[in-house]
N, C-alpha and C positions, 0 to 999 in steps of 0.2 A: 412171315418175316417183317420186322418193323423197319420202315424206311428211315434213312438217315439224311439229314440235310446235305445237299451238294453246294449250297450257297447260303451265306448269312447276310441278311439285309439290316443295315443300321440307319434308320431314319432319325430325324431330330427327336421324335417322340412316337410312342405307340399307344393308342387307346385300346386297352385290353378288355373293354366291356364294363370296367369299374373305375379305372383311373388312367391318367396320362402318365406313361412311364418313359422317362428319359434315360438314355444309355442302354436301353434294352434292344436286343436283336431278335429278328424273326428268321428262323431257319426254314428254307424252302427246298423242295425237290421237284424238278420239272415245273408243272403248272399249279402245284399245290403248296400251301403253307403247312408247316408241321408243328412247330412249337416256338415259344418265346423263351430265350435262355441266353446264357453267355457263350459266345462261340469258343470252341476248344482251341488251344494253341495251334497255329498253323493253318486253321481253316480259312477258306476264301471268304472275305468280307467285302461287301459293297455298301458304301454310304449313299444315302438318299436324302435329298432336301425335302423337308416338310414333315407333316404328321401323318402317320399311317392309321387308318381306322377301318373297321368293317363298313360295308355299304349301308345306306339308309334303308329303313323299313317304314313304309307309309301305310297307315291303317285307315285311310279314307281317300279313295281314288275313284272318281266318277268316270274318268276317261283319260285319253292320251293318244297322240298320233292320229287324230281325227276319228278315233273310235270312242263311242259313248255307250256305256252298258245299257242305259235305258232305251237307246235306239237300236242296238244290235246285241242281242243275247246269243252269242255264239262263242265257241272256243277260239275262233280266229280273232274276234274282237278283243277278247281277254289277252291273247298273246300280243296283239298290237299295242295295247295299253301298257303291258309290262315292258315291252321292248322300248317304247317311247320314253318311259321314266328311267330305264336303265341308262340311257344316254346321259342322264344328268346325275348319276350316282345312286339312284334308288334301286336296290337289287331285289326288293320284295315289296309287293303292293297287295292291299286288301281291296279288291274291286268292290264298288259300292253301287247298289241299285236303289234309287230313291222312289218315293211314292208314285204309284202308277196303277194301271189296270191290273187285275189279278193275274191275267195270263202273262204279263211281263215278268212278274216275280217268278212265276212257274218256269218260264223259259230261262231266266237267269240261273235258277237253281240247277236246271238241266245242264246248262253250259258249264257251270263251275264243276259239276260232277264229271262231265265229259273231259274237262281240261285238268282234272286232278293230277298233280305231279308236274304240271307245266312250269317252265322256268319262271321264277319270280312271282308265282301266284300263291298267296297265303291263305285263301279261303274266300269268304263272302261277308260283306257288311250290308245288312238289310236296314236301310234308313227310311223308316215309314213302312206302311201307310198309317200306322196307329199313332198319329201325332196330334198336336193342337192346331186347330185352324188359325187362330189369331197369331200363332208363332210359326206358321208353315214356311215362311220365307219364299223360296222359288217353287216349293212343292205344290202341285196342282190341288186346289181345294176340292175338286170334284171326286178325287180318289182317296181323300182322307176318310178313314172309317174306324169304328171300334175294332178291338182285337177279335180275331176270328179263328176258328179251329184250323183253317187251311194254313195259316201262318205257322202255327205250332207244328203242323205236319211237315211243312217245308224244312223247318229247323231240325226236326227229328230225323228227317231223311238225310240232310247234310251231315249231321253229327254221326249218324249211323255209318256214313262213309269215311268217318275220321276227319272231316273237314272243319276247320275253325270257322265259327260264326260269331259275329257281333251284330246285335240287333238293337236299333235305336227306337225307343218308345217314349210316350209322354203319359204322365199320370192321368191326364184327361181321358185317355182312350184305352187304358189297360188297368187291370186290377192287380192287387198284391198276389192273389192266387195265380193269376196268369204269369206274373213275373217269376214266381216260384217254379211253375211248370217249365218255363223257358230255361231258367238257371239250372234246373235239374238235368237238362240234356247236356250240360257242359258249355252251353253258349254263354257269351258275355253279354249281359243285358246292360245297355247304355241309355241314359236319360238325356233327352234333347228335344228341341222344337216344342217347348212347353212353356205355358204361362202359369204353371202351378206355384203354390206357396212352398216355402221351405219345409213346412210340416208334411205336406203331401209328398214332397220329394223324398224326405227321410223315410216315409212309409215304404216306398219302393226300395230304398237302400236296405232297409230291414228285411225286405222280402227276398233279396238276392241280387238286386242291381248292383253293379260294381264299377261302373264307368259313366262318364259324361261325354256327350258329343259336342265338338267345337265350342268350348267354354266361351261365354259371353254372347255368342251369336245364336239368335233364335231361341232365347230363353229369358224368363222374367228377370229383371235386373236386381242388383243388390242395393237396397235403400236402407235408410237409418232404422226404420222400424219394420221393414219387410225384406228379409234377406233374399227371398225368391229362390229360384233354381240356382242362380249364380252364386249366391251366398252359401247355399247348402252344399254346392259343389266344392267351393274353395275351403270350407270348414271340414269337409269329409276326408276320409282316407282312401276314397275311390280313385281310380285312374281318371284322367281327363285329357282329352285331345284339345289342341289349340292351334289356330292358324296364325302364322307370323309373317304377314305380308305388308304390314303397315296400312292395310285397307280394312280388313275385317275387324281387327282389334288394334287400338292404339298401343304403341310400343310401351308406354308407361303402364298400361293395364296388364300387358303380358308380364312385365317384370314384377308388378305388384302381386299377381296371382302366383307366380313361381315362388316368390319369397314368403307368401302367406300360407302356403299349404302346410298342414301339421305334420305330414310324413313325406320326407324327400323321396324322389324317384317315382312319383305317381303322375307326373306331367309328361305328355308325349306330344311331339310335333306332328302335325298332319298338313297335307297340302289342300285337301278338298278339291283337287285339280279336275278340270274338265278336259274335253278333247283337244283344246287349243294348245296344251302343253305338248310340244313336239309336233304340232299340227297347224292348221290354218287359223285365221283370226275370228271365225264365227262358226256357229253350229245351230241346229234346230232342236228345241226341247218342247214337248207338248205341242208340236205344230207351230211354234213361234220361233223367230230368230233371236239369237243371243249373240251380241257383238262384244269384242274386246276393244275397250276404249280407255286410253290412259291407264292401262294396267288393270282395269276393272271389267268384269263380265257382267253385263247388264241386260235384263230381259225387257219385254215390252212394257211391264208394269214399273220399270225403273228399279226393281229389286236386284240385289246381288245374286247372281246365278252361278254359285260355285266360285272357284278361284283359278287364277292363272299364275301359278307359282310352283316352284319345285322345292323339294326338301333341301336341296343344296342352298337355294336362296334363303329359305327359312332359317337354316342353321347359321348362315353368315349374318343375317339380320339379328338373330338372337344374341350373337356375340358382339357384333360391331355397333348395333344401334340400341338394343335393349340393355346391354351390359351384363348379360348372363355369363357366368364363368364357363370357360370352354368345356370342362369336364361335365358340367350340368347340361350344357347344350348338346353335347355328344350323347349323353345319357338319354335325352329327350328324342333324339333322332335315331338312335340305334338300340340302346339297352332296354329302355322302358317299353318300347313296342315289343321287343323280344320277350320280355317278362310277361306282358299281357297275353301274348300268343302262347305262352308256355313252351317257348323254344329258345332258351337262353343260349344255345349253341350259335344262334345267328348274331349274337352280340360279341362273339369271340373271334379274334383274327387267326386263331389256330385251326388247323384241319379244314382249310377253306380253299376253294378255287381262287387263284390270284385275281381273276376277273371280278370277284365279289369284294375285293379290298380296294380302298381308295387312298390317294395321297391328297392332302390339303396343304396349301401354301401358308405363308406367315399371316395372310389376311383371312385365313379360314375359308378359302375358296377352293373348290374341287379342281385339281389339275388333271385328274384322270385316274384310271384304275392302276393297280400295281402291275398287272399283266402288261398294260400298255407302256408303262414306264420302263419295264425291263426290256420290252421289244425295242423301244427307242434308244436305250442305252445298254446294248449288249456287253457282256463281260469281255 
């Protein structure tokens, strides 16, 4: 039997995964949304202030709630990370394990498989260890190494369990054949932490790489006669993640990149968040302290060590500071990640738990979940 709405919600606008729709209503029954439509005559309708949108999807999350995957490879740590980000409107995260000892990656794979199906867990992002040493950023130089069969085996194991995998590699430490092998598993191969030329970068794109990791950060810059990884990314039709916190990338450069891409819908917002989001102001990484100072996470070398930002803050900055059209910004926070995941249903407000839907105010700030709004204002 098909459920019928027992209430119709009429917000100022609904982001339906493609566009902002004004005057549209969302039919709900109990704790679930059903469909977007025009309420039938006489049906109960409740008006809501603000824009309704599916919750955010973050495809680069190192930690949250004082849990950091590189320090704690357990299902419990993954759950704490997801729960911490959910408090700020991010309903799905891609946990990220960065360059480390081989056994750390192995345990992270075990934890993700054990936590399969856990609330808000979208798979695993393997960022390293096959990166460029000059562009390693906060990644430990001692663990950066050429591509090895064990990495392919880990990816194959995850994919065999039906788990989404994104793996960041650099042309300096991976061959086109190895990229083809990774892509053949169904993993998304992402280029990042690289000092390669544009030509070397395009060689990996031709081999099956389809994404770039945190555009502008930890990659060779775009110069007038040397486009580098940055220029190759912007000129490509590959997906590209970008951090919008006003620290990792200047707002002007974020806007330039969005406008310059040849195919719309291929930019997605990421937080690159560490354990301080929803947690304390410091953590240890590779045995060294990292502190939150003036909004920056800085390690002992003075390098940025991930970010202290939420997807909600990134979305607000995209619209309010960068000047990105709201539909484009919402696409970057919701729909583009869903497309890359191959899970477009996560970009739709229909057939969802009301706790996975958000309300945004006129300033594009998250006011809470739809479930919470209905609890606060019962019919």
